C-alpha positions, 0 to 999 in steps of 0.5 A: 499499499505505501508503495502505491501512496508513493507512485501516486503522490510522485505522479501527482507531483509531476503532473503539477510540475507540468502544469506550472512550466505550462503557465510559466510558458503562458505568460513569458514577454505578454506585455513587452513593446517591441522596439527596434534601432535605426540609423537616423543617417540612412535614407532606408531603414538601416537597422543600428545597434547601441554597444555598452548600453543600459535600460533602465525602466523608471520606477522599477526594481531591475534594469531591463539590460545591463551594459549590453549591445542592443538592437531591438528591445523588449519593454515591459509595460506598466500594468498600473499606469498608463504611462512607462518610462525608460531611461537609454544610456549609452557609455556616457549619453542618456535618453529618456522614453516615455510610453502613453498607452491604455490597457484591456484585460483579456482571457487567453485560457484556463491555465493560463488565465487573463493578460492585458491587451496594450495599445500605444497612444504615443511615444516621446523622447529626449533627444540627446542621441535619439533623433525620432520615434515612430509607432509601426504598430500600436497594438500589444497582444499576448504572445505576438512577436511584432514591432512595434516602435521604431527608434531613429539614433544618430 
């Protein structure tokens, strides 16, 4: 009998672990605005990157990127505010980017629960090394991989 109970317990623990893994998959990058960097000096959209770059969310606990080369960014939007702010630093230069957005609660599935769908209203920035920004696709939806914003840098 102890052997049978032991097998059942192992099975239930394994089943619970599988469900937790599926839930964590459900929640990956669900609320990230996807930003690509482009050269402001090119006549066509030419990808560019920033070296030794750090991205810090204002009023967030951790940095999003820390001292790395970036060409595209996945920036989490706020669940509690309609504006999310990030500071981007490369070497000694700093710029700030503001995202104004609305959010709507969205049902995904019974296993994954609910998530937010965001809509970008506007994006503005300081202009130390950022020339301009453009909203390319204004909706941030669950499990969608689409470039939302283009940032043109000098």
